[in-house]
N, C-alpha and C positions, 0 to 999 in steps of 0.2 A: 478593518481587520483586526482579530484577537488570536491570541494564544489558550488554546484549551485544554484541559487536562484529558485522555485517553486512555491512557493506561498505565501501568510503574514497569517501569524498564525491567527489574528484576522478575518481572511474570512472563516474559518470553524469552525462550531460546533463539541462538542463532539459526537462520534457515526457516523459522517460524512465520506463517501469515495469519492474521485474523482480521475479520471485519469487527471495525467500532462507529459508536455515531458520535458525532461533534455537533453543536446546534442544527441537528437534524441534517446535517450531511452524512450520508452512508460510505465511509473511509475505509479502506483496506489498510493494514499496516502491517510492515514487514520489518525483522529483525535480520539484517545481513551484515557477518563480520563486525558485531557488536555496535555497530550504527544503525539509525531507524528511518525508514523511508513510508511515505503514506500516498497513495494514489485514493482516486475514484472506488469505490467497491463495485462499479458496473462495467462489464466489459463494453468495448464499443462495437463488438460485433453483435449481439443479440442482447446484451443486458447480464452476464451470467456473473454470479459473485467471487470478484477476483481473491476475495480475503479467504477463501475456501479451496483455492487453487494449490497447486504444488510451486515453490519456490527452490529455485536453483541458482545461488549468485545471486545477482540482482534481475533474475528473469523469472517474472510468474506467468504460470501457466492457468487460463481459466478454465475451470473443471467440468464445463459443459462442450467446449468444442475445441478446446486447446490451443486458442488463438494465445501468444505470447507479449509480454511488454516488460519495457527496461523500467524499475519500480524506481531509479532515480531519474531518468526522464520522461517516462510515461511512452515512450517511442516501440512501436513493434518492428523487432530486430526483423521480424519477414518482410512486413510493409509497412517501410517507414515513413508514410503519409499516414499512415493511422496510427492514433495517439490517444493517451486516456489521461485524465487531467491529474495533477500532482500536488501536493501541499509541502509547504514546507514544515520541518519537524525540529523541535529541540528539545534537549533534556534538560530538566532543571534538579537538582537532587536525584530523585529515583521516578520522578516525575515523565512521562511521554506527553509533551504536548503537541498536538496541530493548529496551524493558523489556519482561520476558516474567518 
């Protein structure tokens, strides 16, 4: 596993979600209260792009069918047995790095 730069911290506002790629992985990156989180960009329901969803606090809602996931844990607050993959994130200087 290695950390890969996917964004610059000052390029994202709080409450923003975006899709990024790291070593071929499609990842959704989120900025919440100054911190960064990352999950797969593929919704567990029907593959919708989570990075294009609506982010409220730590909950991302898929734009296709409204499925929700906690961006920190990957767990659905509605159906706790459903989960999306999460990634470790760190910020070095202004670089947002995701572990892949």
